[in-house]
N, CA, C and O atoms as a Maestro MAE file, in Angstrom:
{
 s_m_m2io_version
 :::
 2.0.0
}

f_m_ct {
 s_m_title
 :::
 protein
 m_atom[304] {
  # First column is atom index #
  i_m_mmod_type
  r_m_x_coord
  r_m_y_coord
  r_m_z_coord
  i_m_residue_number
  s_m_chain_name
  s_m_pdb_residue_name
  s_m_pdb_atom_name
  i_m_atomic_number
  :::
  1 25 124.462 105.617 110.217 1 A "MET " " N  " 7
  2 3 123.093 106.066 110.050 1 A "MET " " CA " 6
  3 2 123.061 107.587 110.177 1 A "MET " " C  " 6
  4 15 123.758 108.158 111.015 1 A "MET " " O  " 8
  5 25 122.259 108.232 109.355 2 A "ASN " " N  " 7
  6 3 122.107 109.684 109.371 2 A "ASN " " CA " 6
  7 2 121.572 110.133 110.741 2 A "ASN " " C  " 6
  8 15 120.674 109.492 111.287 2 A "ASN " " O  " 8
  9 25 122.102 111.205 111.288 3 A "HIS " " N  " 7
  10 3 121.654 111.684 112.590 3 A "HIS " " CA " 6
  11 2 120.715 112.880 112.452 3 A "HIS " " C  " 6
  12 15 120.630 113.716 113.353 3 A "HIS " " O  " 8
  13 25 120.006 112.960 111.313 4 A "GLU " " N  " 7
  14 3 118.993 113.980 111.095 4 A "GLU " " CA " 6
  15 2 117.738 113.284 110.596 4 A "GLU " " C  " 6
  16 15 117.812 112.421 109.721 4 A "GLU " " O  " 8
  17 25 116.596 113.649 111.139 5 A "CYS " " N  " 7
  18 3 115.322 113.028 110.772 5 A "CYS " " CA " 6
  19 2 114.984 113.291 109.309 5 A "CYS " " C  " 6
  20 15 115.073 114.422 108.831 5 A "CYS " " O  " 8
  21 25 114.595 112.231 108.610 6 A "ASP " " N  " 7
  22 3 114.200 112.371 107.200 6 A "ASP " " CA " 6
  23 2 112.894 113.141 107.050 6 A "ASP " " C  " 6
  24 15 112.649 113.737 106.001 6 A "ASP " " O  " 8
  25 25 112.057 113.140 108.073 7 A "LEU " " N  " 7
  26 3 110.757 113.798 107.982 7 A "LEU " " CA " 6
  27 2 110.801 115.281 108.309 7 A "LEU " " C  " 6
  28 15 110.285 116.104 107.554 7 A "LEU " " O  " 8
  29 25 111.426 115.625 109.450 8 A "CYS " " N  " 7
  30 3 111.371 117.023 109.895 8 A "CYS " " CA " 6
  31 2 112.750 117.658 110.048 8 A "CYS " " C  " 6
  32 15 112.864 118.841 110.368 8 A "CYS " " O  " 8
  33 25 113.794 116.868 109.817 9 A "HIS " " N  " 7
  34 3 115.189 117.321 109.928 9 A "HIS " " CA " 6
  35 2 115.603 117.630 111.361 9 A "HIS " " C  " 6
  36 15 116.583 118.337 111.596 9 A "HIS " " O  " 8
  37 25 114.839 117.089 112.326 10 A "GLY " " N  " 7
  38 3 115.207 117.237 113.737 10 A "GLY " " CA " 6
  39 2 116.400 116.359 114.084 10 A "GLY " " C  " 6
  40 15 116.833 115.530 113.283 10 A "GLY " " O  " 8
  41 25 116.920 116.552 115.282 11 A "LYS " " N  " 7
  42 3 118.082 115.801 115.758 11 A "LYS " " CA " 6
  43 2 117.649 114.408 116.222 11 A "LYS " " C  " 6
  44 15 116.654 114.267 116.932 11 A "LYS " " O  " 8
  45 25 118.407 113.376 115.815 12 A "LEU " " N  " 7
  46 3 118.151 112.009 116.242 12 A "LEU " " CA " 6
  47 2 119.026 111.690 117.441 12 A "LEU " " C  " 6
  48 15 120.222 111.979 117.452 12 A "LEU " " O  " 8
  49 25 118.408 111.089 118.451 13 A "THR " " N  " 7
  50 3 119.109 110.736 119.674 13 A "THR " " CA " 6
  51 2 119.062 109.225 119.886 13 A "THR " " C  " 6
  52 15 117.989 108.629 119.790 13 A "THR " " O  " 8
  53 25 120.204 108.593 120.172 14 A "PRO " " N  " 7
  54 3 120.202 107.158 120.458 14 A "PRO " " CA " 6
  55 2 119.497 106.882 121.783 14 A "PRO " " C  " 6
  56 15 119.713 107.577 122.776 14 A "PRO " " O  " 8
  57 25 118.657 105.862 121.777 15 A "THR " " N  " 7
  58 3 117.918 105.485 122.976 15 A "THR " " CA " 6
  59 2 117.470 104.035 122.861 15 A "THR " " C  " 6
  60 15 117.664 103.403 121.822 15 A "THR " " O  " 8
  61 25 116.876 103.512 123.914 16 A "LEU " " N  " 7
  62 3 116.267 102.190 123.873 16 A "LEU " " CA " 6
  63 2 114.764 102.371 123.798 16 A "LEU " " C  " 6
  64 15 114.190 103.164 124.545 16 A "LEU " " O  " 8
  65 25 114.122 101.633 122.892 17 A "THR " " N  " 7
  66 3 112.690 101.768 122.669 17 A "THR " " CA " 6
  67 2 111.988 100.438 122.918 17 A "THR " " C  " 6
  68 15 112.629 99.412 123.149 17 A "THR " " O  " 8
  69 25 110.668 100.476 122.866 18 A "THR " " N  " 7
  70 3 109.850 99.268 122.883 18 A "THR " " CA " 6
  71 2 109.241 99.132 121.503 18 A "THR " " C  " 6
  72 15 108.553 100.033 121.023 18 A "THR " " O  " 8
  73 25 109.501 97.993 120.863 19 A "TYR " " N  " 7
  74 3 109.023 97.713 119.508 19 A "TYR " " CA " 6
  75 2 107.780 96.831 119.615 19 A "TYR " " C  " 6
  76 15 107.790 95.834 120.337 19 A "TYR " " O  " 8
  77 25 106.713 97.187 118.903 20 A "THR " " N  " 7
  78 3 105.504 96.369 118.885 20 A "THR " " CA " 6
  79 2 105.121 96.055 117.443 20 A "THR " " C  " 6
  80 15 105.309 96.869 116.540 20 A "THR " " O  " 8
  81 25 104.579 94.855 117.252 21 A "GLN " " N  " 7
  82 3 104.140 94.440 115.915 21 A "GLN " " CA " 6
  83 2 103.133 93.312 116.050 21 A "GLN " " C  " 6
  84 15 103.292 92.420 116.884 21 A "GLN " " O  " 8
  85 25 102.094 93.356 115.224 22 A "TRP " " N  " 7
  86 3 101.167 92.237 115.138 22 A "TRP " " CA " 6
  87 2 101.780 91.182 114.242 22 A "TRP " " C  " 6
  88 15 102.250 91.488 113.146 22 A "TRP " " O  " 8
  89 25 101.779 89.931 114.706 23 A "TYR " " N  " 7
  90 3 102.311 88.810 113.923 23 A "TYR " " CA " 6
  91 2 101.445 87.581 114.183 23 A "TYR " " C  " 6
  92 15 101.324 87.120 115.318 23 A "TYR " " O  " 8
  93 25 100.849 87.063 113.123 24 A "GLU " " N  " 7
  94 3 99.989 85.885 113.188 24 A "GLU " " CA " 6
  95 2 98.929 86.010 114.278 24 A "GLU " " C  " 6
  96 15 98.707 85.081 115.055 24 A "GLU " " O  " 8
  97 25 98.280 87.168 114.323 25 A "GLY " " N  " 7
  98 3 97.190 87.396 115.257 25 A "GLY " " CA " 6
  99 2 97.605 87.680 116.686 25 A "GLY " " C  " 6
  100 15 96.746 87.767 117.564 25 A "GLY " " O  " 8
  101 25 98.896 87.828 116.945 26 A "ARG " " N  " 7
  102 3 99.398 88.128 118.286 26 A "ARG " " CA " 6
  103 2 100.148 89.441 118.278 26 A "ARG " " C  " 6
  104 15 100.844 89.768 117.317 26 A "ARG " " O  " 8
  105 25 100.003 90.186 119.350 27 A "LEU " " N  " 7
  106 3 100.785 91.404 119.502 27 A "LEU " " CA " 6
  107 2 102.116 91.036 120.134 27 A "LEU " " C  " 6
  108 15 102.162 90.521 121.251 27 A "LEU " " O  " 8
  109 25 103.196 91.304 119.413 28 A "ILE " " N  " 7
  110 3 104.545 91.018 119.894 28 A "ILE " " CA " 6
  111 2 105.134 92.316 120.452 28 A "ILE " " C  " 6
  112 15 105.059 93.365 119.812 28 A "ILE " " O  " 8
  113 25 105.713 92.236 121.637 29 A "VAL " " N  " 7
  114 3 106.351 93.391 122.272 29 A "VAL " " CA " 6
  115 2 107.803 93.022 122.543 29 A "VAL " " C  " 6
  116 15 108.085 92.013 123.190 29 A "VAL " " O  " 8
  117 25 108.716 93.837 122.049 30 A "ILE " " N  " 7
  118 3 110.146 93.631 122.284 30 A "ILE " " CA " 6
  119 2 110.678 94.886 122.971 30 A "ILE " " C  " 6
  120 15 110.602 95.988 122.428 30 A "ILE " " O  " 8
  121 25 111.212 94.700 124.160 31 A "GLU " " N  " 7
  122 3 111.706 95.827 124.942 31 A "GLU " " CA " 6
  123 2 113.212 96.003 124.760 31 A "GLU " " C  " 6
  124 15 113.919 95.095 124.323 31 A "GLU " " O  " 8
  125 25 113.672 97.190 125.107 32 A "ARG " " N  " 7
  126 3 115.109 97.535 125.106 32 A "ARG " " CA " 6
  127 2 115.737 97.402 123.725 32 A "ARG " " C  " 6
  128 15 116.818 96.831 123.578 32 A "ARG " " O  " 8
  129 25 115.048 97.935 122.708 33 A "VAL " " N  " 7
  130 3 115.531 97.886 121.331 33 A "VAL " " CA " 6
  131 2 116.295 99.181 121.032 33 A "VAL " " C  " 6
  132 15 115.726 100.266 121.147 33 A "VAL " " O  " 8
  133 25 117.569 99.084 120.651 34 A "PRO " " N  " 7
  134 3 118.335 100.280 120.306 34 A "PRO " " CA " 6
  135 2 117.749 100.956 119.059 34 A "PRO " " C  " 6
  136 15 117.424 100.298 118.071 34 A "PRO " " O  " 8
  137 25 117.627 102.266 119.132 35 A "ALA " " N  " 7
  138 3 117.063 103.025 118.009 35 A "ALA " " CA " 6
  139 2 117.552 104.466 118.082 35 A "ALA " " C  " 6
  140 15 118.098 104.911 119.091 35 A "ALA " " O  " 8
  141 25 117.341 105.173 116.992 36 A "LEU " " N  " 7
  142 3 117.519 106.620 116.965 36 A "LEU " " CA " 6
  143 2 116.121 107.223 116.913 36 A "LEU " " C  " 6
  144 15 115.315 106.842 116.064 36 A "LEU " " O  " 8
  145 25 115.823 108.161 117.813 37 A "VAL " " N  " 7
  146 3 114.502 108.767 117.883 37 A "VAL " " CA " 6
  147 2 114.629 110.269 117.680 37 A "VAL " " C  " 6
  148 15 115.477 110.920 118.290 37 A "VAL " " O  " 8
  149 25 113.778 110.809 116.818 38 A "CYS " " N  " 7
  150 3 113.804 112.246 116.551 38 A "CYS " " CA " 6
  151 2 113.281 113.007 117.759 38 A "CYS " " C  " 6
  152 15 112.199 112.719 118.272 38 A "CYS " " O  " 8
  153 25 114.065 113.983 118.206 39 A "GLU " " N  " 7
  154 3 113.685 114.807 119.352 39 A "GLU " " CA " 6
  155 2 112.500 115.713 119.025 39 A "GLU " " C  " 6
  156 15 111.790 116.156 119.928 39 A "GLU " " O  " 8
  157 25 112.284 115.990 117.746 40 A "GLN " " N  " 7
  158 3 111.257 116.937 117.336 40 A "GLN " " CA " 6
  159 2 109.915 116.254 117.052 40 A "GLN " " C  " 6
  160 15 108.888 116.691 117.572 40 A "GLN " " O  " 8
  161 25 109.904 115.183 116.233 41 A "CYS " " N  " 7
  162 3 108.629 114.576 115.812 41 A "CYS " " CA " 6
  163 2 108.410 113.164 116.348 41 A "CYS " " C  " 6
  164 15 107.310 112.625 116.226 41 A "CYS " " O  " 8
  165 25 109.443 112.556 116.943 42 A "GLY " " N  " 7
  166 3 109.289 111.242 117.524 42 A "GLY " " CA " 6
  167 2 109.473 110.067 116.573 42 A "GLY " " C  " 6
  168 15 109.307 108.918 116.981 42 A "GLY " " O  " 8
  169 25 109.812 110.331 115.318 43 A "GLU " " N  " 7
  170 3 110.053 109.242 114.345 43 A "GLU " " CA " 6
  171 2 111.179 108.352 114.872 43 A "GLU " " C  " 6
  172 15 112.157 108.834 115.442 43 A "GLU " " O  " 8
  173 25 111.015 107.023 114.664 44 A "VAL " " N  " 7
  174 3 111.970 106.054 115.190 44 A "VAL " " CA " 6
  175 2 112.703 105.389 114.029 44 A "VAL " " C  " 6
  176 15 112.086 104.997 113.038 44 A "VAL " " O  " 8
  177 25 114.020 105.265 114.158 45 A "TYR " " N  " 7
  178 3 114.864 104.643 113.133 45 A "TYR " " CA " 6
  179 2 115.642 103.484 113.750 45 A "TYR " " C  " 6
  180 15 116.245 103.620 114.815 45 A "TYR " " O  " 8
  181 25 115.617 102.340 113.061 46 A "TYR " " N  " 7
  182 3 116.363 101.164 113.514 46 A "TYR " " CA " 6
  183 2 117.462 100.854 112.506 46 A "TYR " " C  " 6
  184 15 117.242 100.943 111.299 46 A "TYR " " O  " 8
  185 25 118.636 100.492 112.993 47 A "ALA " " N  " 7
  186 3 119.738 100.083 112.118 47 A "ALA " " CA " 6
  187 2 119.372 98.734 111.475 47 A "ALA " " C  " 6
  188 15 118.635 97.946 112.069 47 A "ALA " " O  " 8
  189 25 119.883 98.469 110.269 48 A "PRO " " N  " 7
  190 3 119.562 97.221 109.572 48 A "PRO " " CA " 6
  191 2 119.832 95.959 110.403 48 A "PRO " " C  " 6
  192 15 119.043 95.015 110.352 48 A "PRO " " O  " 8
  193 25 120.926 95.926 111.160 49 A "ASP " " N  " 7
  194 3 121.212 94.734 111.966 49 A "ASP " " CA " 6
  195 2 120.199 94.552 113.091 49 A "ASP " " C  " 6
  196 15 119.904 93.423 113.483 49 A "ASP " " O  " 8
  197 25 119.668 95.643 113.608 50 A "ILE " " N  " 7
  198 3 118.639 95.569 114.647 50 A "ILE " " CA " 6
  199 2 117.346 95.031 114.053 50 A "ILE " " C  " 6
  200 15 116.671 94.211 114.675 50 A "ILE " " O  " 8
  201 25 116.997 95.486 112.852 51 A "VAL " " N  " 7
  202 3 115.791 94.979 112.173 51 A "VAL " " CA " 6
  203 2 115.908 93.476 111.950 51 A "VAL " " C  " 6
  204 15 114.938 92.744 112.143 51 A "VAL " " O  " 8
  205 25 117.076 93.014 111.548 52 A "GLU " " N  " 7
  206 3 117.298 91.579 111.348 52 A "GLU " " CA " 6
  207 2 117.133 90.810 112.655 52 A "GLU " " C  " 6
  208 15 116.534 89.734 112.674 52 A "GLU " " O  " 8
  209 25 117.659 91.355 113.740 53 A "ARG " " N  " 7
  210 3 117.527 90.693 115.047 53 A "ARG " " CA " 6
  211 2 116.066 90.666 115.500 53 A "ARG " " C  " 6
  212 15 115.612 89.668 116.060 53 A "ARG " " O  " 8
  213 25 115.329 91.751 115.263 54 A "ILE " " N  " 7
  214 3 113.903 91.799 115.596 54 A "ILE " " CA " 6
  215 2 113.151 90.724 114.813 54 A "ILE " " C  " 6
  216 15 112.382 89.955 115.390 54 A "ILE " " O  " 8
  217 25 113.374 90.671 113.500 55 A "GLN " " N  " 7
  218 3 112.702 89.678 112.664 55 A "GLN " " CA " 6
  219 2 113.025 88.258 113.109 55 A "GLN " " C  " 6
  220 15 112.126 87.423 113.202 55 A "GLN " " O  " 8
  221 25 114.281 87.975 113.382 56 A "SER " " N  " 7
  222 3 114.681 86.642 113.829 56 A "SER " " CA " 6
  223 2 113.980 86.266 115.126 56 A "SER " " C  " 6
  224 15 113.535 85.129 115.285 56 A "SER " " O  " 8
  225 25 113.880 87.208 116.051 57 A "LEU " " N  " 7
  226 3 113.224 86.941 117.323 57 A "LEU " " CA " 6
  227 2 111.734 86.681 117.130 57 A "LEU " " C  " 6
  228 15 111.183 85.752 117.720 57 A "LEU " " O  " 8
  229 25 111.080 87.499 116.303 58 A "ILE " " N  " 7
  230 3 109.645 87.330 116.054 58 A "ILE " " CA " 6
  231 2 109.364 85.987 115.393 58 A "ILE " " C  " 6
  232 15 108.389 85.321 115.740 58 A "ILE " " O  " 8
  233 25 110.201 85.583 114.448 59 A "TRP " " N  " 7
  234 3 109.979 84.344 113.708 59 A "TRP " " CA " 6
  235 2 110.422 83.105 114.485 59 A "TRP " " C  " 6
  236 15 110.107 81.984 114.084 59 A "TRP " " O  " 8
  237 25 111.137 83.288 115.572 60 A "SER " " N  " 7
  238 3 111.632 82.146 116.343 60 A "SER " " CA " 6
  239 2 110.533 81.618 117.267 60 A "SER " " C  " 6
  240 15 109.474 82.225 117.421 60 A "SER " " O  " 8
  241 25 110.818 80.492 117.860 61 A "ASP " " N  " 7
  242 3 109.915 79.918 118.859 61 A "ASP " " CA " 6
  243 2 110.429 80.194 120.267 61 A "ASP " " C  " 6
  244 15 110.133 79.444 121.197 61 A "ASP " " O  " 8
  245 25 111.190 81.258 120.422 62 A "ALA " " N  " 7
  246 3 111.776 81.586 121.720 62 A "ALA " " CA " 6
  247 2 110.677 81.884 122.741 62 A "ALA " " C  " 6
  248 15 109.635 82.451 122.411 62 A "ALA " " O  " 8
  249 25 110.935 81.494 123.972 63 A "GLU " " N  " 7
  250 3 110.020 81.792 125.070 63 A "GLU " " CA " 6
  251 2 110.141 83.272 125.432 63 A "GLU " " C  " 6
  252 15 111.254 83.785 125.549 63 A "GLU " " O  " 8
  253 25 109.017 83.961 125.610 64 A "PRO " " N  " 7
  254 3 109.103 85.365 126.041 64 A "PRO " " CA " 6
  255 2 109.585 85.451 127.483 64 A "PRO " " C  " 6
  256 15 109.436 84.502 128.254 64 A "PRO " " O  " 8
  257 25 110.162 86.593 127.843 65 A "VAL " " N  " 7
  258 3 110.619 86.787 129.217 65 A "VAL " " CA " 6
  259 2 109.440 86.948 130.165 65 A "VAL " " C  " 6
  260 15 109.542 86.644 131.353 65 A "VAL " " O  " 8
  261 25 108.323 87.428 129.633 66 A "ARG " " N  " 7
  262 3 107.077 87.510 130.401 66 A "ARG " " CA " 6
  263 2 105.926 87.710 129.415 66 A "ARG " " C  " 6
  264 15 106.148 88.016 128.244 66 A "ARG " " O  " 8
  265 25 104.713 87.536 129.895 67 A "THR " " N  " 7
  266 3 103.512 87.739 129.084 67 A "THR " " CA " 6
  267 2 102.670 88.816 129.761 67 A "THR " " C  " 6
  268 15 102.545 88.839 130.986 67 A "THR " " O  " 8
  269 25 102.096 89.705 128.957 68 A "ILE " " N  " 7
  270 3 101.257 90.769 129.509 68 A "ILE " " CA " 6
  271 2 99.831 90.597 128.994 68 A "ILE " " C  " 6
  272 15 99.599 90.006 127.940 68 A "ILE " " O  " 8
  273 25 98.893 91.122 129.756 69 A "GLU " " N  " 7
  274 3 97.485 91.155 129.341 69 A "GLU " " CA " 6
  275 2 97.172 92.585 128.933 69 A "GLU " " C  " 6
  276 15 97.493 93.525 129.660 69 A "GLU " " O  " 8
  277 25 96.544 92.754 127.770 70 A "THR " " N  " 7
  278 3 96.286 94.094 127.253 70 A "THR " " CA " 6
  279 2 94.794 94.288 126.997 70 A "THR " " C  " 6
  280 15 94.191 93.493 126.276 70 A "THR " " O  " 8
  281 25 94.185 95.327 127.571 71 A "PRO " " N  " 7
  282 3 92.785 95.579 127.269 71 A "PRO " " CA " 6
  283 2 92.641 96.061 125.821 71 A "PRO " " C  " 6
  284 15 93.512 96.754 125.295 71 A "PRO " " O  " 8
  285 25 91.545 95.685 125.202 72 A "VAL " " N  " 7
  286 3 91.257 96.087 123.821 72 A "VAL " " CA " 6
  287 2 89.921 96.817 123.816 72 A "VAL " " C  " 6
  288 15 88.938 96.332 124.377 72 A "VAL " " O  " 8
  289 25 89.890 97.970 123.188 73 A "TYR " " N  " 7
  290 3 88.672 98.772 123.086 73 A "TYR " " CA " 6
  291 2 88.288 98.917 121.633 73 A "TYR " " C  " 6
  292 15 89.121 98.760 120.740 73 A "TYR " " O  " 8
  293 25 87.031 99.215 121.400 74 A "GLU " " N  " 7
  294 3 86.555 99.466 120.049 74 A "GLU " " CA " 6
  295 2 85.954 100.862 120.033 74 A "GLU " " C  " 6
  296 15 85.122 101.187 120.881 74 A "GLU " " O  " 8
  297 25 86.358 101.679 119.092 75 A "LEU " " N  " 7
  298 3 85.838 103.037 118.972 75 A "LEU " " CA " 6
  299 2 84.536 102.976 118.209 75 A "LEU " " C  " 6
  300 15 84.510 102.546 117.055 75 A "LEU " " O  " 8
  301 25 83.466 103.395 118.830 76 A "LYS " " N  " 7
  302 3 82.127 103.343 118.190 76 A "LYS " " CA " 6
  303 2 81.641 104.720 117.859 76 A "LYS " " C  " 6
  304 15 80.545 104.875 117.321 76 A "LYS " " O  " 8
  :::
 }
 m_bond[303] {
  # First column is bond index #
  i_m_from
  i_m_to
  i_m_order
  :::
  1 1 2 1
  2 2 3 1
  3 3 4 2
  4 3 5 1
  5 5 6 1
  6 6 7 1
  7 7 8 2
  8 7 9 1
  9 9 10 1
  10 10 11 1
  11 11 12 2
  12 11 13 1
  13 13 14 1
  14 14 15 1
  15 15 16 2
  16 15 17 1
  17 17 18 1
  18 18 19 1
  19 19 20 2
  20 19 21 1
  21 21 22 1
  22 22 23 1
  23 23 24 2
  24 23 25 1
  25 25 26 1
  26 26 27 1
  27 27 28 2
  28 27 29 1
  29 29 30 1
  30 30 31 1
  31 31 32 2
  32 31 33 1
  33 33 34 1
  34 34 35 1
  35 35 36 2
  36 35 37 1
  37 37 38 1
  38 38 39 1
  39 39 40 2
  40 39 41 1
  41 41 42 1
  42 42 43 1
  43 43 44 2
  44 43 45 1
  45 45 46 1
  46 46 47 1
  47 47 48 2
  48 47 49 1
  49 49 50 1
  50 50 51 1
  51 51 52 2
  52 51 53 1
  53 53 54 1
  54 54 55 1
  55 55 56 2
  56 55 57 1
  57 57 58 1
  58 58 59 1
  59 59 60 2
  60 59 61 1
  61 61 62 1
  62 62 63 1
  63 63 64 2
  64 63 65 1
  65 65 66 1
  66 66 67 1
  67 67 68 2
  68 67 69 1
  69 69 70 1
  70 70 71 1
  71 71 72 2
  72 71 73 1
  73 73 74 1
  74 74 75 1
  75 75 76 2
  76 75 77 1
  77 77 78 1
  78 78 79 1
  79 79 80 2
  80 79 81 1
  81 81 82 1
  82 82 83 1
  83 83 84 2
  84 83 85 1
  85 85 86 1
  86 86 87 1
  87 87 88 2
  88 87 89 1
  89 89 90 1
  90 90 91 1
  91 91 92 2
  92 91 93 1
  93 93 94 1
  94 94 95 1
  95 95 96 2
  96 95 97 1
  97 97 98 1
  98 98 99 1
  99 99 100 2
  100 99 101 1
  101 101 102 1
  102 102 103 1
  103 103 104 2
  104 103 105 1
  105 105 106 1
  106 106 107 1
  107 107 108 2
  108 107 109 1
  109 109 110 1
  110 110 111 1
  111 111 112 2
  112 111 113 1
  113 113 114 1
  114 114 115 1
  115 115 116 2
  116 115 117 1
  117 117 118 1
  118 118 119 1
  119 119 120 2
  120 119 121 1
  121 121 122 1
  122 122 123 1
  123 123 124 2
  124 123 125 1
  125 125 126 1
  126 126 127 1
  127 127 128 2
  128 127 129 1
  129 129 130 1
  130 130 131 1
  131 131 132 2
  132 131 133 1
  133 133 134 1
  134 134 135 1
  135 135 136 2
  136 135 137 1
  137 137 138 1
  138 138 139 1
  139 139 140 2
  140 139 141 1
  141 141 142 1
  142 142 143 1
  143 143 144 2
  144 143 145 1
  145 145 146 1
  146 146 147 1
  147 147 148 2
  148 147 149 1
  149 149 150 1
  150 150 151 1
  151 151 152 2
  152 151 153 1
  153 153 154 1
  154 154 155 1
  155 155 156 2
  156 155 157 1
  157 157 158 1
  158 158 159 1
  159 159 160 2
  160 159 161 1
  161 161 162 1
  162 162 163 1
  163 163 164 2
  164 163 165 1
  165 165 166 1
  166 166 167 1
  167 167 168 2
  168 167 169 1
  169 169 170 1
  170 170 171 1
  171 171 172 2
  172 171 173 1
  173 173 174 1
  174 174 175 1
  175 175 176 2
  176 175 177 1
  177 177 178 1
  178 178 179 1
  179 179 180 2
  180 179 181 1
  181 181 182 1
  182 182 183 1
  183 183 184 2
  184 183 185 1
  185 185 186 1
  186 186 187 1
  187 187 188 2
  188 187 189 1
  189 189 190 1
  190 190 191 1
  191 191 192 2
  192 191 193 1
  193 193 194 1
  194 194 195 1
  195 195 196 2
  196 195 197 1
  197 197 198 1
  198 198 199 1
  199 199 200 2
  200 199 201 1
  201 201 202 1
  202 202 203 1
  203 203 204 2
  204 203 205 1
  205 205 206 1
  206 206 207 1
  207 207 208 2
  208 207 209 1
  209 209 210 1
  210 210 211 1
  211 211 212 2
  212 211 213 1
  213 213 214 1
  214 214 215 1
  215 215 216 2
  216 215 217 1
  217 217 218 1
  218 218 219 1
  219 219 220 2
  220 219 221 1
  221 221 222 1
  222 222 223 1
  223 223 224 2
  224 223 225 1
  225 225 226 1
  226 226 227 1
  227 227 228 2
  228 227 229 1
  229 229 230 1
  230 230 231 1
  231 231 232 2
  232 231 233 1
  233 233 234 1
  234 234 235 1
  235 235 236 2
  236 235 237 1
  237 237 238 1
  238 238 239 1
  239 239 240 2
  240 239 241 1
  241 241 242 1
  242 242 243 1
  243 243 244 2
  244 243 245 1
  245 245 246 1
  246 246 247 1
  247 247 248 2
  248 247 249 1
  249 249 250 1
  250 250 251 1
  251 251 252 2
  252 251 253 1
  253 253 254 1
  254 254 255 1
  255 255 256 2
  256 255 257 1
  257 257 258 1
  258 258 259 1
  259 259 260 2
  260 259 261 1
  261 261 262 1
  262 262 263 1
  263 263 264 2
  264 263 265 1
  265 265 266 1
  266 266 267 1
  267 267 268 2
  268 267 269 1
  269 269 270 1
  270 270 271 1
  271 271 272 2
  272 271 273 1
  273 273 274 1
  274 274 275 1
  275 275 276 2
  276 275 277 1
  277 277 278 1
  278 278 279 1
  279 279 280 2
  280 279 281 1
  281 281 282 1
  282 282 283 1
  283 283 284 2
  284 283 285 1
  285 285 286 1
  286 286 287 1
  287 287 288 2
  288 287 289 1
  289 289 290 1
  290 290 291 1
  291 291 292 2
  292 291 293 1
  293 293 294 1
  294 294 295 1
  295 295 296 2
  296 295 297 1
  297 297 298 1
  298 298 299 1
  299 299 300 2
  300 299 301 1
  301 301 302 1
  302 302 303 1
  303 303 304 2
  :::
 }
}
């Protein structure tokens, strides 16, 4: 994977991130996801095998390690 950001050309640093996605009306949170993150603009890059693992986990019926409650606000 390229170690330069496609957006701002900043340096990409390997780290663990938290991935979030809405799926079938639920907010899915996956912690400790390996990624490259731009030090300059914060853009996040995932390797293709990581994306496949994320998709497989989201589509599975696996039990989550824990459940969180999240407040929801509406901007008026």
